[in-house]
N, CA, C and O atoms as a DFTB+ gen file, in Angstrom:
464 C
 N C O
     1  1       3.572     -15.923     -18.576
     2  2       4.395     -14.649     -18.655
     3  2       5.083     -14.380     -17.623
     4  3       4.542     -14.822     -16.610
     5  1       6.174     -13.776     -17.409
     6  2       7.114     -13.559     -16.516
     7  2       7.511     -12.201     -16.573
     8  3       7.872     -11.740     -17.656
     9  1       7.492     -11.468     -15.511
    10  2       8.021     -10.039     -15.567
    11  2       9.089     -10.052     -14.497
    12  3       8.793     -10.226     -13.315
    13  1      10.329      -9.867     -14.912
    14  2      11.643      -9.754     -13.934
    15  2      11.437      -8.538     -13.175
    16  3      10.733      -7.597     -13.543
    17  1      12.111      -8.615     -12.060
    18  2      12.053      -7.373     -11.077
    19  2      12.496      -6.237     -11.823
    20  3      11.963      -5.144     -11.635
    21  1      13.420      -6.386     -12.651
    22  2      13.992      -4.927     -13.045
    23  2      13.291      -4.417     -14.275
    24  3      13.595      -3.329     -14.765
    25  1      12.273      -5.263     -14.824
    26  2      11.179      -4.642     -15.556
    27  2      10.144      -4.214     -15.115
    28  3       9.281      -3.957     -15.954
    29  1       9.788      -3.948     -13.520
    30  2       8.699      -3.487     -12.997
    31  2       9.147      -1.807     -12.520
    32  3      10.130      -1.483     -11.854
    33  1       8.205      -1.013     -13.032
    34  2       8.355       0.530     -12.904
    35  2       8.236       0.809     -11.548
    36  3       7.485       0.162     -10.818
    37  1       9.021       1.852     -11.112
    38  2       9.204       2.228      -9.865
    39  2       8.817       3.914      -9.801
    40  3       9.293       4.702     -10.618
    41  1       8.018       4.272      -8.863
    42  2       7.694       5.731      -8.712
    43  2       7.685       5.940      -7.050
    44  3       7.387       5.177      -6.131
    45  1       8.160       7.353      -7.093
    46  2       8.325       7.742      -5.756
    47  2       7.399       8.651      -5.217
    48  3       7.859       9.750      -5.527
    49  1       6.412       8.816      -4.620
    50  2       5.451       9.797      -4.154
    51  2       5.862      10.472      -2.714
    52  3       6.013       9.814      -1.685
    53  1       6.020      11.911      -2.814
    54  2       6.128      12.701      -1.665
    55  2       4.782      12.821      -1.042
    56  3       3.713      12.894      -1.648
    57  1       4.961      12.833       0.201
    58  2       3.874      13.305       1.297
    59  2       2.406      12.319       0.595
    60  3       1.327      12.872       0.385
    61  1       2.596      11.136       0.372
    62  2       1.442      10.766      -0.474
    63  2       0.060      10.649       0.524
    64  3       0.093      10.203       1.671
    65  1      -1.015      11.088      -0.088
    66  2      -2.259      11.031       0.601
    67  2      -2.234      11.973       1.911
    68  3      -2.934      11.684       2.882
    69  1      -1.400      13.112       1.902
    70  2      -1.325      13.842       3.106
    71  2      -0.204      13.232       4.103
    72  3       0.005      13.775       5.188
    73  1       0.464      12.149       3.714
    74  2       1.458      11.654       4.603
    75  2       2.685      12.156       4.923
    76  3       2.883      13.304       4.524
    77  1       3.659      11.573       5.590
    78  2       4.950      12.194       5.837
    79  2       6.104      11.442       4.872
    80  3       6.106      10.217       4.750
    81  1       6.981      12.214       4.271
    82  2       8.315      11.636       3.582
    83  2       7.702      11.055       2.444
    84  3       6.522      11.187       2.119
    85  1       8.696      10.318       1.783
    86  2       8.588       9.504       0.590
    87  2       8.114       8.095       0.598
    88  3       8.416       7.333       1.516
    89  1       7.386       7.742      -0.397
    90  2       6.688       6.302      -0.478
    91  2       7.060       5.999      -1.709
    92  3       6.778       6.718      -2.668
    93  1       7.794       4.798      -1.811
    94  2       8.206       4.020      -3.004
    95  2       7.134       3.060      -3.604
    96  3       6.840       2.082      -2.917
    97  1       6.643       3.193      -4.561
    98  2       5.835       2.243      -5.161
    99  2       6.559       1.487      -6.348
   100  3       6.979       2.106      -7.326
   101  1       6.678       0.165      -6.219
   102  2       7.069      -0.623      -7.561
   103  2       5.855      -1.282      -7.964
   104  3       5.160      -1.935      -7.185
   105  1       5.601      -1.106      -9.191
   106  2       4.212      -1.535      -9.777
   107  2       4.607      -2.958     -10.166
   108  3       5.731      -3.136     -10.634
   109  1       3.784      -3.965     -10.012
   110  2       3.982      -5.480     -10.355
   111  2       2.746      -5.840     -11.675
   112  3       2.502      -6.937     -12.176
   113  1       2.218      -4.712     -11.938
   114  2       1.578      -4.734     -13.159
   115  2       1.742      -3.592     -14.059
   116  3       2.196      -2.541     -13.605
   117  1       1.375      -3.708     -15.448
   118  2       1.538      -2.616     -16.245
   119  2       0.401      -2.040     -16.531
   120  3       0.453      -1.001     -17.188
   121  1      -0.736      -2.499     -16.166
   122  2      -1.929      -1.639     -15.864
   123  2      -3.195      -2.313     -15.783
   124  3      -3.199      -3.544     -15.805
   125  1      -4.175      -1.728     -15.700
   126  2      -5.357      -2.513     -15.066
   127  2      -5.952      -3.746     -15.883
   128  3      -6.684      -4.602     -15.386
   129  1      -5.519      -3.709     -17.247
   130  2      -5.921      -4.875     -18.168
   131  2      -5.450      -6.241     -17.573
   132  3      -6.077      -7.291     -17.719
   133  1      -4.198      -6.105     -16.840
   134  2      -3.371      -7.294     -16.193
   135  2      -4.208      -8.057     -14.906
   136  3      -4.041      -9.206     -14.497
   137  1      -5.147      -7.041     -14.419
   138  2      -6.102      -7.275     -13.412
   139  2      -7.346      -7.756     -14.038
   140  3      -8.283      -8.077     -13.307
   141  1      -7.452      -7.841     -15.385
   142  2      -8.745      -7.928     -15.955
   143  2      -9.755      -6.912     -15.814
   144  3     -10.982      -7.013     -15.811
   145  1      -9.011      -5.931     -15.700
   146  2     -10.100      -4.447     -15.431
   147  2     -10.816      -4.509     -14.340
   148  3     -11.859      -3.854     -14.321
   149  1     -10.400      -5.392     -13.041
   150  2     -11.207      -5.368     -11.816
   151  2     -10.355      -4.875     -10.930
   152  3     -10.545      -5.254      -9.774
   153  1      -9.381      -4.069     -11.134
   154  2      -8.335      -3.500     -10.343
   155  2      -7.432      -2.409     -11.094
   156  3      -7.278      -2.346     -12.313
   157  1      -6.921      -1.646     -10.227
   158  2      -5.931      -0.548     -10.695
   159  2      -4.336      -0.622      -9.832
   160  3      -3.332       0.033     -10.109
   161  1      -4.465      -1.388      -9.000
   162  2      -2.923      -1.485      -8.561
   163  2      -2.537      -2.576      -7.764
   164  3      -3.293      -3.027      -6.903
   165  1      -1.286      -3.089      -8.010
   166  2      -0.803      -4.369      -7.578
   167  2       0.784      -4.118      -7.551
   168  3       1.536      -4.376      -8.491
   169  1       1.199      -3.520      -6.199
   170  2       2.526      -3.004      -6.101
   171  2       3.216      -3.400      -4.843
   172  3       2.560      -3.923      -3.942
   173  1       4.505      -3.187      -4.716
   174  2       5.264      -3.351      -3.272
   175  2       5.481      -1.828      -3.069
   176  3       5.857      -0.985      -3.883
   177  1       5.148      -1.708      -1.784
   178  2       5.236      -0.207      -1.195
   179  2       6.292      -0.455      -0.376
   180  3       6.406      -1.506       0.254
   181  1       7.134       0.509      -0.339
   182  2       8.226       0.570       0.886
   183  2       8.117       1.796       1.635
   184  3       8.165       2.850       1.001
   185  1       7.987       1.821       2.802
   186  2       8.175       2.831       3.797
   187  2       9.177       2.879       4.530
   188  3       9.403       1.951       5.306
   189  1      10.062       4.051       4.442
   190  2      11.214       4.014       5.216
   191  2      10.831       4.499       6.736
   192  3       9.623       4.656       6.918
   193  1      11.510       4.702       7.615
   194  2      11.263       5.104       8.956
   195  2      10.849       6.760       8.794
   196  3      11.403       7.668       8.174
   197  1       9.722       6.731       9.568
   198  2       8.876       8.208       9.626
   199  2       8.111       8.507       8.532
   200  3       7.455       9.546       8.457
   201  1       8.160       7.392       7.397
   202  2       7.215       7.764       6.203
   203  2       5.940       7.084       6.568
   204  3       5.761       6.213       7.420
   205  1       4.838       7.812       5.522
   206  2       3.391       7.273       5.905
   207  2       2.730       7.742       4.790
   208  3       3.094       8.703       4.113
   209  1       1.588       6.941       4.573
   210  2       0.338       7.207       3.568
   211  2      -0.646       7.747       4.445
   212  3      -1.055       7.043       5.368
   213  1      -1.113       8.983       4.270
   214  2      -2.148       9.540       5.320
   215  2      -3.517       8.836       4.975
   216  3      -3.689       8.129       3.982
   217  1      -4.430       9.115       5.893
   218  2      -5.567       8.666       5.912
   219  2      -6.517       9.016       4.960
   220  3      -6.932      10.173       5.039
   221  1      -7.071       8.144       3.874
   222  2      -7.886       8.606       2.912
   223  2      -8.933       7.347       2.817
   224  3      -8.805       6.273       3.405
   225  1      -9.938       7.710       1.988
   226  2     -11.324       7.085       1.872
   227  2     -11.263       6.443       0.291
   228  3     -11.158       7.155      -0.708
   229  1     -11.327       5.349       0.272
   230  2     -11.849       4.645      -1.028
   231  2     -13.071       4.329      -1.406
   232  3     -13.702       3.443      -0.829
   233  1     -13.519       4.962      -2.345
   234  2     -14.916       5.104      -3.061
   235  2     -14.929       3.894      -4.055
   236  3     -14.189       3.819      -5.035
   237  1     -15.825       2.987      -3.700
   238  2     -16.345       1.731      -5.240
   239  2     -15.061       1.013      -5.327
   240  3     -14.860       0.414      -6.383
   241  1     -14.210       0.966      -4.469
   242  2     -13.027      -0.207      -4.348
   243  2     -12.555      -0.491      -3.145
   244  3     -12.840       0.256      -2.209
   245  1     -11.724      -1.655      -2.946
   246  2     -11.067      -1.873      -1.750
   247  2      -9.501      -2.105      -1.818
   248  3      -8.994      -2.585      -2.832
   249  1      -8.877      -1.809      -0.897
   250  2      -7.386      -2.264      -0.763
   251  2      -6.999      -2.994       0.286
   252  3      -7.366      -2.806       1.446
   253  1      -6.141      -3.967      -0.156
   254  2      -5.446      -4.887       0.699
   255  2      -4.131      -4.748       0.728
   256  3      -3.481      -4.575      -0.303
   257  1      -3.596      -4.809       1.924
   258  2      -1.964      -4.585       2.474
   259  2      -1.523      -6.107       3.008
   260  3      -2.062      -6.628       3.984
   261  1      -0.569      -6.682       2.303
   262  2      -0.147      -7.841       3.018
   263  2       1.427      -7.607       3.578
   264  3       2.389      -7.692       2.815
   265  1       1.544      -7.338       4.847
   266  2       2.928      -6.879       5.494
   267  2       3.995      -7.965       5.083
   268  3       3.752      -9.133       5.387
   269  1       4.939      -7.720       4.541
   270  2       6.205      -8.678       4.180
   271  2       7.138      -8.386       5.031
   272  3       7.804      -9.296       5.524
   273  1       7.360      -7.063       5.362
   274  2       8.725      -6.839       6.281
   275  2       8.478      -5.623       7.298
   276  3       7.925      -4.638       6.809
   277  1       8.767      -5.584       8.436
   278  2       8.556      -4.517       9.126
   279  2       7.290      -4.621      10.112
   280  3       6.484      -5.542       9.980
   281  1       7.157      -3.694      11.050
   282  2       5.903      -3.486      11.589
   283  2       5.372      -2.077      11.373
   284  3       6.154      -1.133      11.489
   285  1       4.234      -1.895      11.098
   286  2       3.594      -0.677      10.821
   287  2       2.393      -0.301      11.767
   288  3       1.842      -1.184      12.424
   289  1       2.003       0.964      11.832
   290  2       0.828       1.271      12.470
   291  2      -0.311       1.562      11.276
   292  3      -0.081       2.381      10.385
   293  1      -1.387       0.915      11.338
   294  2      -2.255       1.019      10.201
   295  2      -3.580       1.774      11.011
   296  3      -4.000       1.534      12.143
   297  1      -4.034       2.691      10.087
   298  2      -5.210       3.563      10.588
   299  2      -6.521       2.745      10.026
   300  3      -6.720       2.748       8.812
   301  1      -7.350       2.096      10.844
   302  2      -8.286       1.503       9.997
   303  2      -9.670       2.151      10.473
   304  3     -10.162       2.005      11.592
   305  1     -10.177       2.856       9.471
   306  2     -11.400       3.773       9.899
   307  2     -11.249       4.847      11.314
   308  3     -12.227       5.160      11.993
   309  1      -9.874       5.315      11.588
   310  2     -10.030       5.817      12.658
   311  2      -9.166       5.169      13.938
   312  3      -8.650       5.763      14.885
   313  1      -9.188       4.021      13.690
   314  2      -8.388       3.109      14.766
   315  2      -6.985       2.722      14.367
   316  3      -6.659       2.210      13.296
   317  1      -6.105       3.078      15.506
   318  2      -4.782       2.611      14.798
   319  2      -4.373       1.383      15.349
   320  3      -4.591       1.268      16.555
   321  1      -3.822       0.409      14.764
   322  2      -3.576      -1.024      14.878
   323  2      -2.081      -1.274      14.551
   324  3      -1.718      -0.986      13.411
   325  1      -1.242      -1.740      15.356
   326  2       0.050      -2.120      14.693
   327  2       0.039      -3.739      14.016
   328  3      -0.455      -4.711      14.587
   329  1       0.573      -3.756      12.934
   330  2       0.345      -4.891      12.060
   331  2       1.791      -5.548      11.668
   332  3       2.689      -4.713      11.559
   333  1       2.075      -6.599      11.490
   334  2       3.377      -7.200      11.602
   335  2       3.391      -8.067      10.240
   336  3       2.401      -8.250       9.532
   337  1       4.742      -8.590       9.989
   338  2       4.874      -9.415       8.802
   339  2       3.901     -10.606       8.768
   340  3       3.744     -11.287       9.781
   341  1       3.184     -10.899       7.519
   342  2       2.332     -11.930       7.683
   343  2       0.779     -11.511       7.724
   344  3      -0.102     -12.220       7.237
   345  1       0.540     -10.274       8.361
   346  2      -0.851      -9.846       8.509
   347  2      -1.279      -9.103       7.247
   348  3      -0.460      -8.605       6.476
   349  1      -2.600      -9.051       7.072
   350  2      -3.166      -8.663       5.871
   351  2      -4.510      -7.618       6.481
   352  3      -5.375      -7.986       7.276
   353  1      -4.379      -6.158       5.815
   354  2      -5.339      -5.449       6.331
   355  2      -6.179      -5.453       5.056
   356  3      -5.645      -5.649       3.963
   357  1      -7.615      -5.218       5.200
   358  2      -8.443      -4.885       4.102
   359  2      -9.358      -3.425       4.542
   360  3      -9.971      -3.324       5.605
   361  1      -9.304      -2.524       3.650
   362  2     -10.420      -1.439       3.795
   363  2     -11.516      -1.637       2.645
   364  3     -11.172      -1.853       1.483
   365  1     -12.780      -1.555       3.014
   366  2     -13.980      -2.043       2.006
   367  2     -14.395      -0.779       1.573
   368  3     -14.252       0.223       2.273
   369  1     -15.005      -0.764       0.228
   370  2     -15.650       0.282      -0.361
   371  2     -16.342       1.328       0.759
   372  3     -17.191       0.970       1.576
   373  1     -15.782       2.762       0.628
   374  2     -16.300       3.628       1.602
   375  2     -15.586       3.847       3.022
   376  3     -15.923       4.713       3.830
   377  1     -14.506       2.888       3.204
   378  2     -13.900       2.985       4.149
   379  2     -12.564       3.636       4.354
   380  3     -11.918       3.734       3.310
   381  1     -11.998       4.094       5.408
   382  2     -10.714       4.872       5.117
   383  2      -9.668       4.238       5.847
   384  3     -10.020       3.576       6.824
   385  1      -8.503       4.300       5.585
   386  2      -7.429       3.787       6.068
   387  2      -6.054       4.702       5.745
   388  3      -6.113       5.562       4.867
   389  1      -4.933       4.494       6.428
   390  2      -3.747       5.084       6.241
   391  2      -2.633       4.006       6.917
   392  3      -2.898       2.973       7.530
   393  1      -1.427       4.519       6.640
   394  2      -0.348       3.576       7.257
   395  2       0.842       4.207       7.397
   396  3       1.312       4.858       6.465
   397  1       1.515       4.076       8.678
   398  2       2.547       4.634       9.270
   399  2       3.753       3.957       9.500
   400  3       3.534       2.898      10.088
   401  1       5.033       4.167       9.251
   402  2       6.367       3.405       9.659
   403  2       6.904       4.373      11.007
   404  3       7.564       5.398      10.832
   405  1       6.597       3.982      12.057
   406  2       7.116       4.651      13.350
   407  2       8.178       3.786      13.929
   408  3       8.367       3.825      15.144
   409  1       8.923       2.970      13.128
   410  2       9.931       2.326      13.795
   411  2      11.260       2.683      13.152
   412  3      11.308       3.652      12.395
   413  1      12.321       1.971      13.404
   414  2      13.570       2.154      12.790
   415  2      13.927       1.707      11.843
   416  3      14.912       2.172      11.268
   417  1      13.308       0.757      11.415
   418  2      13.581      -0.024      10.150
   419  2      12.492       0.054       8.855
   420  3      11.291       0.312       8.932
   421  1      13.223      -0.227       7.734
   422  2      12.285      -0.232       6.453
   423  2      11.055      -1.375       6.425
   424  3      11.204      -2.551       6.758
   425  1      10.067      -0.892       6.051
   426  2       8.909      -1.680       5.948
   427  2       8.589      -1.780       4.578
   428  3       8.710      -0.839       3.794
   429  1       8.118      -3.084       4.227
   430  2       7.616      -3.260       2.896
   431  2       6.244      -4.268       3.052
   432  3       6.057      -5.147       3.893
   433  1       5.393      -3.844       1.991
   434  2       4.250      -4.375       1.912
   435  2       3.604      -4.629       0.466
   436  3       4.099      -3.954      -0.436
   437  1       2.615      -5.469       0.135
   438  2       2.289      -5.608      -1.112
   439  2       0.676      -4.997      -0.876
   440  3      -0.100      -5.299       0.030
   441  1       0.492      -4.163      -1.865
   442  2      -0.746      -3.606      -2.081
   443  2      -1.533      -3.736      -3.298
   444  3      -1.024      -3.592      -4.410
   445  1      -2.991      -4.056      -3.081
   446  2      -3.895      -4.421      -4.243
   447  2      -5.091      -3.606      -3.915
   448  3      -5.640      -3.459      -2.822
   449  1      -5.415      -3.062      -5.178
   450  2      -6.641      -2.272      -5.025
   451  2      -7.540      -2.864      -6.308
   452  3      -7.223      -2.794      -7.496
   453  1      -8.620      -3.402      -5.804
   454  2      -9.868      -4.190      -6.335
   455  2     -11.139      -3.046      -6.692
   456  3     -11.464      -2.319      -5.753
   457  1     -11.729      -2.898      -7.768
   458  2     -12.902      -2.337      -8.007
   459  2     -14.212      -3.171      -7.256
   460  3     -14.310      -4.398      -7.237
   461  1     -14.952      -2.444      -6.794
   462  2     -16.243      -2.757      -6.217
   463  2     -17.097      -3.631      -7.125
   464  3     -18.222      -3.980      -6.767
Protein backbone atom coordinates (compact mmCIF):
# COMPACT_ATOMS: atom_id res chain seq x y z
CA UNK A 1 0.00 0.00 0.00
CA UNK A 2 1.07 3.56 -0.67
CA UNK A 3 -0.57 6.58 0.89
CA UNK A 4 0.15 9.79 -0.97
CA UNK A 5 0.84 12.99 0.95
CA UNK A 6 -2.40 14.53 -0.31
CA UNK A 7 -4.35 11.58 1.16
CA UNK A 8 -3.20 12.22 4.74
CA UNK A 9 -5.66 13.95 7.02
CA UNK A 10 -4.61 17.23 8.64
CA UNK A 11 -5.93 18.53 11.95
CA UNK A 12 -5.04 21.73 13.80
CA UNK A 13 -5.30 21.72 17.60
CA UNK A 14 -5.42 25.00 19.49
CA UNK A 15 -3.65 25.09 22.86
CA UNK A 16 -2.94 21.35 22.67
CA UNK A 17 -2.66 19.81 26.13
CA UNK A 18 -2.61 23.32 27.59
CA UNK A 19 0.19 24.48 25.30
CA UNK A 20 0.48 27.71 23.33
CA UNK A 21 -0.77 28.45 19.84
CA UNK A 22 -1.71 26.02 17.10
CA UNK A 23 -0.28 22.54 16.52
CA UNK A 24 -0.70 20.94 13.10
CA UNK A 25 -0.97 17.13 13.00
CA UNK A 26 -0.73 15.33 9.68
CA UNK A 27 -1.87 11.75 10.29
CA UNK A 28 0.15 9.10 8.47
CA UNK A 29 -2.35 6.34 9.31
CA UNK A 30 -6.11 6.09 8.90
CA UNK A 31 -6.62 4.38 12.27
CA UNK A 32 -5.12 2.08 14.94
CA UNK A 33 -5.71 -0.98 12.74
CA UNK A 34 -2.84 0.19 10.53
CA UNK A 35 -0.61 -0.14 13.61
CA UNK A 36 -2.05 -3.63 14.20
CA UNK A 37 -4.00 -2.16 17.16
CA UNK A 38 -0.71 -1.67 19.01
CA UNK A 39 -0.90 2.13 18.91
CA UNK A 40 -3.11 5.08 18.11
CA UNK A 41 -1.01 7.81 16.52
CA UNK A 42 1.61 8.09 13.78
CA UNK A 43 1.76 11.71 12.66
CA UNK A 44 3.93 14.56 11.50
CA UNK A 45 3.63 17.40 14.00
CA UNK A 46 4.38 20.95 12.90
CA UNK A 47 5.16 23.58 15.53
CA UNK A 48 5.41 27.17 14.38
CA UNK A 49 7.52 29.61 16.46
CA UNK A 50 6.00 30.14 19.90
CA UNK A 51 3.76 27.05 19.71
CA UNK A 52 3.86 24.10 22.09
CA UNK A 53 2.21 20.94 23.36
CA UNK A 54 1.73 21.27 27.12
CA UNK A 55 3.21 18.80 29.58
CA UNK A 56 0.98 15.74 30.03
CA UNK A 57 1.15 12.14 31.30
CA UNK A 58 0.88 9.00 29.17
CA UNK A 59 -0.89 6.17 30.97
CA UNK A 60 -0.41 2.64 29.56
CA UNK A 61 1.24 3.94 26.39
CA UNK A 62 4.53 5.45 25.27
CA UNK A 63 5.21 8.22 22.78
CA UNK A 64 8.26 8.71 20.62
CA UNK A 65 9.23 11.92 18.82
CA UNK A 66 11.76 11.95 15.97
CA UNK A 67 12.89 15.50 15.29
CA UNK A 68 13.00 16.18 11.55
CA UNK A 69 13.46 19.95 11.30
CA UNK A 70 14.33 22.67 13.78
CA UNK A 71 15.27 22.61 17.44
CA UNK A 72 12.69 22.29 20.21
CA UNK A 73 12.63 22.32 23.99
CA UNK A 74 11.52 18.93 25.28
CA UNK A 75 10.09 18.56 28.79
CA UNK A 76 11.18 15.10 29.98
CA UNK A 77 9.40 14.46 33.29
CA UNK A 78 10.07 18.04 34.39
CA UNK A 79 13.58 18.42 32.93
CA UNK A 80 13.86 20.72 29.91
CA UNK A 81 16.25 19.55 27.19
CA UNK A 82 16.99 21.04 23.76
CA UNK A 83 16.58 18.43 21.02
CA UNK A 84 17.69 18.78 17.41
CA UNK A 85 17.12 17.15 14.02
CA UNK A 86 17.89 13.43 14.19
CA UNK A 87 17.25 13.21 17.95
CA UNK A 88 14.62 10.84 19.35
CA UNK A 89 12.66 11.34 22.57
CA UNK A 90 10.71 8.62 24.38
CA UNK A 91 8.22 8.96 27.20
CA UNK A 92 7.47 5.63 28.87
CA UNK A 93 4.10 4.62 30.34
CA UNK A 94 3.35 6.73 33.41
CA UNK A 95 5.84 9.41 32.38
CA UNK A 96 5.17 13.01 31.39
CA UNK A 97 6.40 15.16 28.57
CA UNK A 98 5.74 18.31 26.56
CA UNK A 99 7.44 20.11 23.70
CA UNK A 100 7.86 23.77 22.75
CA UNK A 101 9.22 25.68 19.78
CA UNK A 102 11.09 28.61 21.29
CA UNK A 103 12.94 29.44 18.07
CA UNK A 104 12.20 31.62 15.05
CA UNK A 105 11.83 28.72 12.62
CA UNK A 106 9.17 26.10 11.97
CA UNK A 107 9.83 22.72 13.62
CA UNK A 108 8.65 19.33 12.39
CA UNK A 109 8.72 15.99 14.14
CA UNK A 110 7.28 12.54 13.66
CA UNK A 111 5.24 11.21 16.60
CA UNK A 112 4.31 7.61 17.33
CA UNK A 113 2.11 6.48 20.24
CA UNK A 114 2.26 2.77 21.11
CA UNK A 115 0.17 0.91 23.67
CA UNK A 116 1.88 -0.78 26.63
